[in-house]
N, C-alpha and C positions, 0 to 999 in steps of 0.2 A: 467243331460241328461233328456230331455223331453221324456215322454213315454205314450203310451196308451196300457193298458192290458185288455184282455177280448174278448168276442165274442158278436157281434151285427148283427142283421139281417137288411137288407134293400132291397128296391125294385127299379128297374130301371123304369124310366118313359118312355113315348113314344119316347123320343129323346135319349134314352140310357144314362141317367144321374141319379145319386142318390144324395140325400142331405147328406152332410157330417154330421154325428151325432154329437150332442153337446159334448157327452162324448169323442169322438175321438178328436175333436177340442180342448177341454180343456186339454186332455192328452199331446198334442203337443204345448200347450201354444198359441193356435190360436183363442181362443174364442172371445177376444176383438178386433181382427184385422178385419178391413173392407175388403171386397172382393178385392178392388183395391190394397191393401197391402199384400194380401195373396201370399205366395211364390208358385213357381211352384213345382209340384210333379214329381218325376221320377219313372216310373214303368217298371218292367222287369219280364219276365217269370221266375218263380222259378226254380232253378237247381234241387231241391229235391222234389218238389211237383207239382201237376197239378193246380197251381193257379198263380196269379200275385202278386208280392211284390211291395209295394209303399213306397217310401222314400222321405223325405224332402231333400233339397240340401246338407246340412251338413252331414247327415247320408249316402247319396249316395256317396259323395266324400270319406268318410271313407271306404265304401264297395269297391269302385274302387281301392283305395290304397292297401287294403288287398289283393284283387284279383289279381291286376296287378303286385304286388310286387313279386309274385310267377312265373310270366310268363317272358320268354325271347322272346321279340318281333322279334328277328332275326332268330329264328328257326320256322319251319313249325307248330309245335304243339303250340307254344306260340302265333304265329300269328293267328292260327285258334281259339284259346281260346279267344283272344282279339276280333276277329270278332264275335264269338258266344255271348260274353258278351254284346257288343254294338249293335249288330243287333236286339236285342230284347228289347231295351230301348225305351220308349215313354215318352215324356214330356207332362204333363197335367196341364192346368190352370183351376182355379175354377171360375165359373161365379158369378155375383153379388148376387145371392141367396145362394152362397156357395154350389153349386152343382158340382159334379165331373162327367165329361163326359168321358165315355169309348171310346177310339179310335176305329175306325171300325175294324181294325185287331184284336184288343183285344176282342171286343164284340163278334166276331165269336166263341170265346172260351167258351162263356157262353150260353148254350142252353135255359135257362129260364131267367126270369127277377128277380127271387128271388136270392139274394146274401147273403153271410155271410162275415163279416169283422172280422179278428182276429188281435188283437193288440199284437205285439211282441217287446216290448220296443221301439227300434229306427225306426221301420217300421211296416206296417200292411199288411196283405194279403187279397186278394179278392178271394173268393171261390164261385163256383156254389154250391147251396145248396145240391144237390145230391152228388157231388164229396166230399164235406165237410163231409157229413154223412158217406160215404164209408171210408174216411180217418180216421174218429173217430173210426169206428169199427175195422179197421186194427190196429190202435194204441192200442186199448183195447186188442186185441188178442195178440199182441207182448208183452204188459205189463203183461198179464196173463201168457204167456209162460215163460217170464223172472222170474216172481214171483215163478212159479213152480220149475224152475231150481235152484233158490236161496234157496228155501226150501229144496230141495233134497240135495244140497251142504251142508247146515247147518246140516241136519240129518246125513249125512255120516261123517262129521267132529266130531260129538259128540260120535260116536261109538268107 
C-alpha cells in the first residue's frame, strides 16, 4: 500500500491552489507520473475532525465499501448516512504543474491561505493551520490525562 506519513506545511496561491509536495507525491508513488496521467483525488469532510480528507481512487473505494457495508439503504438512517457520505465528496484533478485546487465550497472552510497536510497512510488530511494547532493541543491534553490515569491504575495495582 502506498503511503505518505508526516506533516507538511503549504500555502494557497491567489487561485486557491497548492503545489503537491514532492514527499506526498513520492509516498503515493506519483513522483514520476506526468500531470496528464495523474489520477483524480476524492476529498470529503472528515467525520471526526474539522478538516478534509483526500483519497486516491483505490483508497476511496475501500473507504466506501467499509462505510456502506454497515448501512441499510432501505431504512431512513441508512439512507441519511449514505446522503451524508456522498454529499460532502468532491473530485479534484491536478493541473499540469501538479497543483491541487480547492473547490470553492471547500475553500470557504479555510480562513487563511496557510495549510497543513497530514499523511495518514492511505489518505491525507488538509487542515487550516490554526485548527491544526488547536487539534494538536487537544490531543496532547487527552494523552496527558490518559497517562495520568494509567499511572494511577498501575500504582493502585501494586498496593
